[in-house]
N, C-alpha and C positions, 0 to 999 in steps of 0.2 A: 423723542422723535423715533419713529420706527424705521427699520432698514427696508429699502425698496429694491426689488430686483430690476436692474436696468441693463441696457447695452452701454458699456462705458464709452463716452464720447471723447474724452481726453485722457492721455496716460497719467498715471499717478502712482502713489505708493500705498500698499495695503496697510491699514492701521493695525492689523493683527501680526502679520509676518514680516512686514517691511519691504517685501519684494515688489517689483513693478506690476501694476495692473495695466494691461495693454488696452489701448483704444480699440473699439470694435468687438471686444470680448464681453461675455456676460459677467456681471458682478453685482455687488450690493452697495447702495449709497444711502447715506442719511445726512440731512442738512446739518451742518455744523460738526459732523463727525468725520466725514471723509468717505473713502471707498474701501472695499475689501473683496477678496476672491470669494467665490461661492464655496470653495473647498475649505476656507478658513472659518466658516461659520460653525459654531458649536451650539447646538440646540440644548437648552437647559430649562427645565420646568422649575417652577417655584413650588416649594412644599406647601400643601394645602393647609397645614397646621401652623407652622411658624413663619412661612413666607420666605425662608431662606432657600438656597439652591437645593433641589431634590437629589442631586448627585447622578444625573443621567449618564455622564461619560463612564462612570464606574459601576453602574447599576447591574445587578445580576440578570436583569431582563432586557438589557440594552440591545441584544441581538434580535429580539422578537418584538420589541416595543415600537409602535408607530407614534412617535412623539407628537406630530401635528394633530393626531386624532384623539389623544387622551386628555386634551385640554389641561386643566390644572388639578387633575385627580390623583396626583402622586404625593407621597409622603417621604421625607428624608429619613435616612437610617437612624439618626439620633432620635427623632420624634417617634419613629416606628418601634424602637426598642425601649422607649420609656414606659413606665407604668401608666395605665389608662389611655394608651395610644388609640385604641379603637374608639373609645368614647370621645376623645378630643378630635379625632378625624371626622367622626359622624357629625359632631357639633359644627366644625368648620365647614363641612360640605353643606349642611343644612342652611347655613348663613348665605352661601353662594347660590343656592337654588331658589327659583321663584316660589312664592307661597302657593300652595294648592288651593282648590276651591273650598 
């Protein structure tokens, strides 16, 4: 289930930091998961090659990257430094793109 941005209707505890999420404030909710503060969200892309975390919080491009617009075009450090990285990345990207005419 994906997290939805809502105005919190009832007070609760953030599933990330444990602090109170106040009623009437913006937050995120997911059925069966709970609520969390918007500030507690860590956006993390999946590596296009291995599917693991791409390492967004520690990425050298974190200051200039617009995570919501880059989709799943990132590669993690481990895959990026391994031999044949470009070929594996291109192969993985080709599988995700629609076939051309």
